[in-house]
C-alpha positions in Angstrom: 45.9 11.0 131.3 47.1 12.9 134.4 46.6 16.6 134.9 50.3 17.2 134.4 50.3 15.2 131.1 47.2 17.2 129.9 49.0 20.4 130.8 52.1 19.3 129.0 50.1 18.3 125.9 48.2 21.6 125.9 51.5 23.5 126.1 52.9 21.5 123.2 49.8 22.4 121.2 50.2 26.1 122.0 53.9 26.0 121.1 52.8 24.7 117.7 50.3 27.5 117.2 52.2 30.4 118.8 54.5 31.1 115.8 51.5 31.7 113.5 49.9 34.1 116.1 53.2 35.9 116.6 53.7 36.4 112.9 50.3 38.2 112.9 51.4 40.4 115.9 49.6 38.4 118.5 50.1 35.6 121.0 48.3 33.3 123.3 48.6 32.6 127.0 47.3 29.5 128.9 45.4 30.6 132.0 44.0 27.3 133.3 42.5 23.9 132.5 39.3 23.2 134.5 36.9 20.2 133.9 38.6 19.6 130.5 38.0 23.2 129.4 41.1 25.1 128.4 41.0 28.8 129.3 43.4 31.0 127.3 44.0 34.7 126.8 44.6 36.0 123.3 47.1 38.8 123.3 48.4 41.6 121.1 46.8 41.9 117.7 44.6 38.9 118.4 42.6 40.7 121.1 40.9 43.0 118.6 41.0 40.7 115.6 37.6 40.1 114.0 38.4 36.5 113.2 39.8 35.5 116.6 36.8 33.3 117.4 37.4 31.4 114.2 41.1 31.2 115.0 40.3 30.0 118.5 37.9 27.2 117.4 39.4 26.1 114.1 43.1 26.6 114.9 43.7 26.6 118.6 41.0 24.2 119.7 41.6 21.7 116.9 45.3 21.6 117.6 44.8 21.2 121.4 42.4 18.4 120.8 45.0 16.7 118.6 47.4 16.6 121.5 44.8 16.2 124.3 41.6 14.6 122.9 39.7 14.7 126.2 39.6 18.5 126.0 36.0 19.6 125.5 36.4 23.3 124.6 38.8 26.2 124.5 37.6 29.6 125.6 39.2 33.0 125.4 39.1 35.0 128.7 39.4 38.5 127.4 
C-alpha cells in the first residue's frame, strides 16, 4: 500500500469515527503517519475525557486498522 493509499484509508476511518466524537462534543484531527504509527489530536470534549485512551484504542485504533491493517498503533498528541 502506498503512503497516499494509507493516508486515504486512515482518513476514511476517521470519517467513520468522527460523527460519534462530534455527538459527544469532541473531534479528532490527523496530524501525521510515521513508520505505520498514526498520530492524532483529540479535540473539544475529548481532550479532558477520562475515557479518551479507551476510545482511542478500542474505537479509533480498531477502526483505522480495519481500513489500514499495517498500522501498528494510534497515539494522541495532546
